One Martini backbone bead per residue (centre of mass of N, CA, C, O) as a GRO file, in nm:
protein
   84
    1UNK     BB    1  -0.302  -1.581   1.390
    2UNK     BB    2  -0.132  -1.589   1.094
    3UNK     BB    3  -0.179  -1.614   0.779
    4UNK     BB    4  -0.007  -1.707   0.512
    5UNK     BB    5  -0.106  -1.485   0.329
    6UNK     BB    6  -0.028  -1.257   0.518
    7UNK     BB    7   0.267  -1.326   0.541
    8UNK     BB    8   0.341  -1.296   0.243
    9UNK     BB    9   0.260  -1.003   0.220
   10UNK     BB   10   0.453  -0.885   0.432
   11UNK     BB   11   0.707  -1.003   0.292
   12UNK     BB   12   0.673  -0.846   0.029
   13UNK     BB   13   0.668  -0.559   0.139
   14UNK     BB   14   0.936  -0.567   0.279
   15UNK     BB   15   1.102  -0.606   0.020
   16UNK     BB   16   1.015  -0.342  -0.103
   17UNK     BB   17   1.121  -0.156   0.101
   18UNK     BB   18   1.428  -0.249   0.098
   19UNK     BB   19   1.436  -0.182  -0.253
   20UNK     BB   20   1.335   0.114  -0.236
   21UNK     BB   21   1.426   0.453  -0.293
   22UNK     BB   22   1.137   0.565  -0.270
   23UNK     BB   23   0.955   0.708  -0.020
   24UNK     BB   24   0.670   0.690  -0.131
   25UNK     BB   25   0.666   0.381  -0.172
   26UNK     BB   26   0.738   0.305   0.115
   27UNK     BB   27   0.501   0.437   0.253
   28UNK     BB   28   0.283   0.259   0.126
   29UNK     BB   29   0.387  -0.015   0.209
   30UNK     BB   30   0.389   0.043   0.515
   31UNK     BB   31   0.095   0.094   0.547
   32UNK     BB   32  -0.009  -0.185   0.456
   33UNK     BB   33   0.159  -0.352   0.649
   34UNK     BB   34   0.019  -0.235   0.908
   35UNK     BB   35  -0.259  -0.330   0.842
   36UNK     BB   36  -0.177  -0.640   0.839
   37UNK     BB   37  -0.063  -0.608   1.154
   38UNK     BB   38  -0.312  -0.438   1.311
   39UNK     BB   39  -0.333  -0.157   1.260
   40UNK     BB   40  -0.468   0.141   1.291
   41UNK     BB   41  -0.534   0.395   1.089
   42UNK     BB   42  -0.477   0.615   1.294
   43UNK     BB   43  -0.190   0.520   1.369
   44UNK     BB   44  -0.076   0.547   1.081
   45UNK     BB   45  -0.129   0.838   1.046
   46UNK     BB   46   0.061   0.927   1.272
   47UNK     BB   47   0.323   0.786   1.183
   48UNK     BB   48   0.306   0.877   0.853
   49UNK     BB   49   0.147   1.133   0.774
   50UNK     BB   50  -0.144   1.027   0.668
   51UNK     BB   51  -0.425   0.950   0.520
   52UNK     BB   52  -0.693   0.741   0.529
   53UNK     BB   53  -0.745   0.753   0.233
   54UNK     BB   54  -0.469   0.662   0.135
   55UNK     BB   55  -0.458   0.393   0.279
   56UNK     BB   56  -0.709   0.275   0.132
   57UNK     BB   57  -0.595   0.310  -0.161
   58UNK     BB   58  -0.341   0.136  -0.119
   59UNK     BB   59  -0.469  -0.121  -0.036
   60UNK     BB   60  -0.649  -0.155  -0.297
   61UNK     BB   61  -0.410  -0.162  -0.494
   62UNK     BB   62  -0.271  -0.408  -0.379
   63UNK     BB   63  -0.511  -0.613  -0.407
   64UNK     BB   64  -0.551  -0.558  -0.727
   65UNK     BB   65  -0.204  -0.538  -0.823
   66UNK     BB   66  -0.020  -0.542  -0.607
   67UNK     BB   67   0.298  -0.419  -0.596
   68UNK     BB   68   0.245  -0.241  -0.851
   69UNK     BB   69   0.028  -0.042  -0.705
   70UNK     BB   70   0.292   0.108  -0.547
   71UNK     BB   71   0.377   0.233  -0.791
   72UNK     BB   72   0.420   0.543  -0.939
   73UNK     BB   73   0.355   0.441  -1.252
   74UNK     BB   74   0.078   0.361  -1.155
   75UNK     BB   75  -0.258   0.423  -1.282
   76UNK     BB   76  -0.479   0.230  -1.295
   77UNK     BB   77  -0.759   0.307  -1.401
   78UNK     BB   78  -0.954   0.406  -1.636
   79UNK     BB   79  -1.126   0.649  -1.751
   80UNK     BB   80  -1.471   0.728  -1.825
   81UNK     BB   81  -1.357   0.978  -1.942
   82UNK     BB   82  -1.325   1.169  -2.192
   83UNK     BB   83  -1.138   1.424  -2.358
   84UNK     BB   84  -1.411   1.598  -2.422
   0.00000   0.00000   0.00000
């Protein structure tokens, strides 16, 4: 049985997929949705032709920043390196 939290995340991801015109954002959301639906990373890699590393980072971004973490303009954390 899927928890309510997981169901809510899957529903949120599906709504994002349905309403985003950019295929790159859709691919990210779909990868995370498939992880939450119990697909293995290797299966997602084959289905979407993406690396396991990408799937991992997209899932982390979604967990940390929510749906905004999957947007293309989202920059994530600031670098600890200075411009010098």
